[in-house]
Structures are given as C-alpha cells and as structure tokens.
Residue frames relative to the residue before (quaternion, step in Angstrom):
aa qw qx qy qz dx dy dz
X 1.0000 0.0000 0.0000 0.0000 0.00 0.00 0.00
X 0.4647 -0.6821 0.4897 0.2810 3.57 -0.90 0.91
X 0.5982 -0.5839 0.4042 0.3713 3.58 -1.13 0.62
X 0.5922 0.5660 -0.3632 0.4439 3.59 1.12 -0.61
X 0.6512 0.5004 -0.3157 0.4753 3.60 0.99 -0.80
X 0.6298 0.5302 -0.3338 0.4593 3.56 0.99 -0.81
X 0.6501 0.5201 -0.3147 0.4560 3.58 0.95 -0.88
X 0.6470 0.5205 -0.3304 0.4486 3.60 1.00 -0.73
X 0.6026 0.5351 -0.3649 0.4663 3.60 1.07 -0.59
X 0.6490 0.5084 -0.3136 0.4710 3.56 0.95 -0.88
X 0.6552 0.5046 -0.3045 0.4726 3.59 0.95 -0.87
X 0.6450 0.5275 -0.3210 0.4502 3.59 0.96 -0.85
X 0.6604 0.4944 -0.3115 0.4717 3.59 0.97 -0.80
X 0.6276 0.5304 -0.3290 0.4654 3.57 1.05 -0.76
X 0.6925 0.4739 -0.2789 0.4669 3.57 0.82 -1.01
X 0.6229 0.5341 -0.3386 0.4606 3.59 1.05 -0.72
X 0.6373 0.5239 -0.3215 0.4648 3.56 0.95 -0.90
X 0.6837 0.4866 -0.2873 0.4619 3.56 0.85 -0.95
X 0.6329 0.5492 -0.3310 0.4339 3.57 0.97 -0.83
X 0.7324 0.4031 -0.2281 0.4991 3.56 0.94 -0.88
X 0.5443 -0.6901 0.3598 0.3131 3.58 1.26 0.20
X 0.4339 0.6846 -0.4752 0.3423 3.58 1.14 0.51
X 0.3506 -0.6463 0.6222 0.2689 3.54 -1.15 0.64
X 0.6552 -0.4801 0.3718 0.4495 3.57 -1.22 0.16
X 0.6373 0.5297 -0.3297 0.4523 3.59 1.02 -0.75
X 0.6472 0.5088 -0.3136 0.4732 3.59 0.96 -0.87
X 0.6589 0.5075 -0.3060 0.4633 3.56 0.94 -0.91
X 0.6273 0.5448 -0.3314 0.4472 3.57 0.98 -0.84
X 0.6539 0.5009 -0.3117 0.4736 3.59 0.95 -0.85
X 0.6696 0.5003 -0.2969 0.4617 3.58 0.93 -0.89
X 0.7111 0.4481 -0.2452 0.4831 3.58 1.11 -0.70
X 0.3905 -0.7246 0.4766 0.3087 3.57 1.22 -0.38
X 0.6207 0.4860 -0.3664 0.4943 3.55 1.01 0.85
X 0.6401 -0.5421 0.3778 0.3920 3.56 -1.25 0.18
X 0.6095 -0.5374 0.4391 0.3833 3.53 -1.29 0.43
X 0.6098 0.5577 -0.3487 0.4422 3.59 1.06 -0.71
X 0.6474 0.5106 -0.3192 0.4671 3.60 1.01 -0.78
X 0.6262 0.5189 -0.3365 0.4747 3.60 0.99 -0.82
X 0.6439 0.5244 -0.3144 0.4599 3.59 0.96 -0.86
X 0.6678 0.4966 -0.2983 0.4674 3.59 0.94 -0.88
X 0.6227 0.5203 -0.3390 0.4761 3.59 1.03 -0.73
X 0.6986 0.4832 -0.2788 0.4479 3.57 0.84 -0.97
X 0.6751 0.4663 -0.2918 0.4916 3.59 1.09 -0.64
X 0.4874 -0.6859 0.4153 0.3456 3.57 1.26 -0.29
X 0.4865 0.6595 -0.4478 0.3576 3.60 1.22 0.25
X 0.7102 0.2855 -0.2227 0.6037 3.58 1.31 -0.18
X 0.4424 -0.6888 0.5103 0.2635 3.55 -0.96 0.89
X 0.4217 -0.6701 0.5487 0.2684 3.53 -1.21 0.59
X 0.2119 -0.7771 0.5842 0.1003 3.56 -0.64 1.15
X 0.6516 -0.4849 0.3861 0.4374 3.57 -1.26 0.17
X 0.6160 0.5415 -0.3433 0.4576 3.58 1.07 -0.69
X 0.6514 0.5028 -0.3096 0.4765 3.59 0.98 -0.84
X 0.6412 0.5192 -0.3176 0.4673 3.57 0.98 -0.85
X 0.6302 0.5266 -0.3196 0.4726 3.58 1.05 -0.80
X 0.6500 0.5163 -0.3176 0.4583 3.60 0.93 -0.84
X 0.6494 0.4951 -0.3166 0.4826 3.59 0.94 -0.87
X 0.6255 0.5565 -0.3282 0.4373 3.56 0.96 -0.89
X 0.6944 0.4641 -0.2701 0.4791 3.57 0.86 -0.96
X 0.6714 0.5108 -0.3036 0.4428 3.59 0.90 -0.90
X 0.7465 0.3936 -0.2114 0.4931 3.59 1.00 -0.82
X 0.4150 -0.7327 0.4531 0.2927 3.58 1.23 -0.27
X 0.5800 0.5294 -0.4006 0.4721 3.57 1.07 0.75
X 0.5775 -0.5840 0.4407 0.3623 3.56 -1.26 0.37
X 0.5975 -0.5523 0.4391 0.3810 3.57 -1.19 0.58
X 0.6366 0.5432 -0.3313 0.4359 3.56 0.98 -0.81
X 0.6299 0.5242 -0.3407 0.4609 3.59 1.07 -0.64
X 0.6370 0.5102 -0.3275 0.4760 3.58 1.02 -0.75
X 0.6544 0.5020 -0.3092 0.4734 3.58 1.00 -0.83
X 0.6332 0.5233 -0.3274 0.4669 3.58 0.99 -0.83
X 0.6339 0.5307 -0.3196 0.4631 3.55 0.97 -0.87
X 0.6540 0.5079 -0.3087 0.4680 3.59 0.94 -0.90
X 0.6592 0.5021 -0.3096 0.4665 3.59 0.98 -0.81
X 0.6527 0.5301 -0.3174 0.4384 3.57 1.01 -0.77
X 0.7158 0.4098 -0.2770 0.4928 3.61 0.97 -0.65
X 0.4675 0.6596 -0.4535 0.3750 3.61 1.27 -0.13
X 0.7819 0.3239 -0.2497 0.4706 3.52 -0.99 0.83
X 0.5759 0.5374 -0.3947 0.4730 3.59 1.20 -0.30
X 0.6647 -0.4785 0.3762 0.4332 3.53 -1.23 0.30
X 0.5565 -0.5973 0.4376 0.3769 3.60 -0.96 0.69
X 0.6604 -0.5445 0.3447 0.3855 3.55 -1.12 0.73
X 0.6398 0.5457 -0.3429 0.4187 3.61 0.93 -0.80
X 0.7525 0.3705 -0.2076 0.5033 3.61 1.06 -0.70
X 0.8191 0.1609 -0.0616 0.5471 3.57 1.06 -0.60
X 0.0122 0.8652 -0.5008 0.0220 3.54 0.99 0.89
X 0.6849 0.4956 -0.3101 0.4349 3.62 0.82 -0.84
X 0.6334 0.5303 -0.3339 0.4540 3.58 0.99 -0.79
X 0.7052 0.4569 -0.2591 0.4762 3.54 0.80 -1.05
X 0.6490 0.5290 -0.3273 0.4379 3.59 0.91 -0.87
X 0.6525 0.5076 -0.3225 0.4610 3.62 0.91 -0.82
X 0.6584 0.4960 -0.3004 0.4798 3.56 0.92 -0.92
X 0.6397 0.5347 -0.3155 0.4532 3.56 1.00 -0.87
X 0.6796 0.4887 -0.2988 0.4583 3.58 0.83 -0.91
X 0.6316 0.5273 -0.3328 0.4607 3.58 1.01 -0.76
X 0.6863 0.4747 -0.2810 0.4741 3.58 0.90 -0.93
X 0.6638 0.5015 -0.3103 0.4599 3.58 0.93 -0.83
X 0.6040 0.5491 -0.3557 0.4552 3.57 1.07 -0.66
X 0.6477 0.5075 -0.3114 0.4754 3.59 1.05 -0.76
X 0.6998 0.4749 -0.2582 0.4670 3.59 1.09 -0.75
X 0.5221 0.6751 -0.4007 0.3331 3.57 1.19 -0.54
X 0.4963 -0.6593 0.4690 0.3148 3.59 -0.88 0.90
X 0.5285 -0.6318 0.4654 0.3239 3.55 -1.08 0.74
X 0.3267 -0.7242 0.5751 0.1951 3.54 -1.05 0.82
X 0.5192 -0.6404 0.4520 0.3406 3.60 -0.98 0.75
X 0.4436 -0.6687 0.5328 0.2686 3.51 -1.13 0.71
X 0.2956 -0.8008 0.4988 0.1500 3.58 -0.23 1.30
X 0.6036 0.5620 -0.3683 0.4292 3.59 1.07 -0.60
X 0.6743 0.4772 -0.3012 0.4764 3.59 0.93 -0.85
X 0.6432 0.5374 -0.3257 0.4375 3.59 0.98 -0.83
X 0.6909 0.4681 -0.2938 0.4660 3.62 0.96 -0.77
X 0.6501 0.5124 -0.3181 0.4622 3.63 1.18 -0.46
X 0.5705 0.6261 -0.3720 0.3796 3.60 1.22 -0.28
C-alpha cells in the first residue's frame, strides 16, 4: 500500500471521529486504547491495522468497508492542511450517506 493511501486511512478515521463528535479521549475509551495511541494513528505515526479498523468500525457503528471507501474517496484530494474545506465537505457528504438511519418518531407514536 502506498504511503499516500495509508495517510488517507488515518485522515478518514480522524474525520469520522470528529463527525460523530468524539474527542480523542472518548474515542480511546471506545476503542480500548490510550489517547496517545489514537493521536499517533491520526497523525499517521502509527499504521492502521485491521484490528484497529475493526475497533473503529464497532465504535462508530459503521462497516469497515465504509471506512475504507471513505478513505479511498478522499485519496487524491489536497491534504487536509492545504485543502481542509474541500476534504471536509466531501467527508461530511460521505459520512452523511454512511450515517445509520434514525427511527421516525412520528410514525412510531401513531402506531
């Protein structure tokens, strides 16, 4: 895997965490790892293993394949430091598609 692809996985996990409103400390607790490890993953100094991807998948309630797809979709865009708005918009659009459906409370109360 190219280093650019690896970096996009790290960026995708960071953006996913932020989208769902987790702090690094909250994410670390949900993942069963230290906040320092989450920070290293997000900075790209630690590689993302399949086990780590599985933990993020479970903590965020999305499929591993969705996280990988998200990482592939942001690949090739300007790095977040140079093009934060471009990547953030694309990230939010993709995450919105991945977000679990919320029950319709109006229909449930009419039943």
